[in-house]
Each structure stands twice: as C-alpha cells, then as structure tokens.
N, C-alpha and C positions, 0 to 999 in steps of 0.2 A: 757404457756402451762398448761393444767390441769394435775394432777398426777405427778408433778415435785417438787422436794424439793432440797434445797441446805443447806450445812453447811460449815462454814469456816469464816475466818475473812478477811476483805478487807482493804488494805492500802489506803491512800489518792492518791497514784499513780496508783491504780488499780490492785495491786498484790493480789492474793488469797493465804492466809496463812493457814497452817495446824491447826487443832484443835484436842482436845481429846474427849473421850467418844463416839467414832464412833460405837462401837458395839451396844450400847443402841439406838443411833440415827437411825441406819440402821434397827434394829428390830422394832422400832416405825414406820418407813416408811413402812415396810412390813405389819405391823398390820393395818395401815390406807390405805392400797392398793395403795400406791405411786408406780409408775412404773419406774421412773427415779430419780436418785440422782446425784447432782453435788457436787464434793469434790475437795479439793486441790490435785494437783499432789504429793505434799509433804506427803500426807497421804496414798499413794499407798501401801507401805509395811505394814502399820497398817491394812488396809482393807484385804490384802492377809492373814494376821493372823486371822482376824475375819472369813473369808470365810472357813478356815480350821475347825472352830467350828460350824458355822451356815450355814444353807442352804438358800441362797439368789438368787436362780436361776431366779425368776420372776422379779428381780430388775436389771435394767441397771444402771451401775455406770460410770459417765463421770468424767475424771480427767482433771483439768484445771490449768492454770498458772495465767491467767489474767481475769479481769472483762469483757473485750471484748469477750472472749470465753464464759463466763457465759451468756452474753446477746444474743449471737448467738444461744445458746442452749435453753435458756428460753423463748425467745420471738418468737411469730409466725411470725411477720413482722420484718425485720431487721431495726434497728434504724440507720444503717450506709448508707442506700440507700435512696436518696431523691425521693419523689414522682415525677413522670414525669409531673403531672399536675402543681405542685407548681414550678418545675424547669422551665417550659415553660411560666408560667404566668408572664407577665410584667405589671408594673403599670406605667401609663402615668404621666408625671410630672404635678404638679398643675400649673395653669395659675394664675398669680397675677392680681387682679382686682383693678383698681384705679378709684375713683369717681371724677368727675369734680366738681369744686367749682362754684357756681353761683354768 
C-alpha cells in the first residue's frame, strides 16, 4: 500500500518486537505524509505517551504481534489466498517417447 510505514524488529519465527525512538519515527511519518504506521503491540504504551505530547490525528496506527498481521495490512492482495486460476490449472503428465532401432 502507498502511504504505509512500519517500524519494528522481526524474529525468524515472525514475531514483531518493540523498538525505541518512536516519537521521532512518528513525526517523520507525519512530515512525509504517511497515512498509516504499523508498530509492535509491545510499543502501545510508548505510543500513548507520545500521543500526549504530539498531535498525530491524521496518522492511523496499527498494532501487530506477527508478520502475518503485517502482510495482511501492508499488501493489497493477500499472499495467503491462492489464485483461483492457478489452483484450477492442471498440467498433463509428459508422455515418454521411445525411438525404434533400425
């Protein structure tokens, strides 16, 4: 999606971890006209503190736990749903061809 930003760390197992410096990151997102930001659920209290100091009304903040949630928010098409065309498409098995010896 355009106008979407994310901050956080991702583990190899897909967990989204908290990060620091959110005030500056959110102010930068606002400055560059980002409309939505994805952050770790673990940062919710930090962001509530920032919201007491800074007006971020135009910014939608999504709190996530896993990378699956990030993908659902960030991508226009879901990577989890297979295309109906590719699901229905079947490939015929190849026939083996043997040549006769003369």
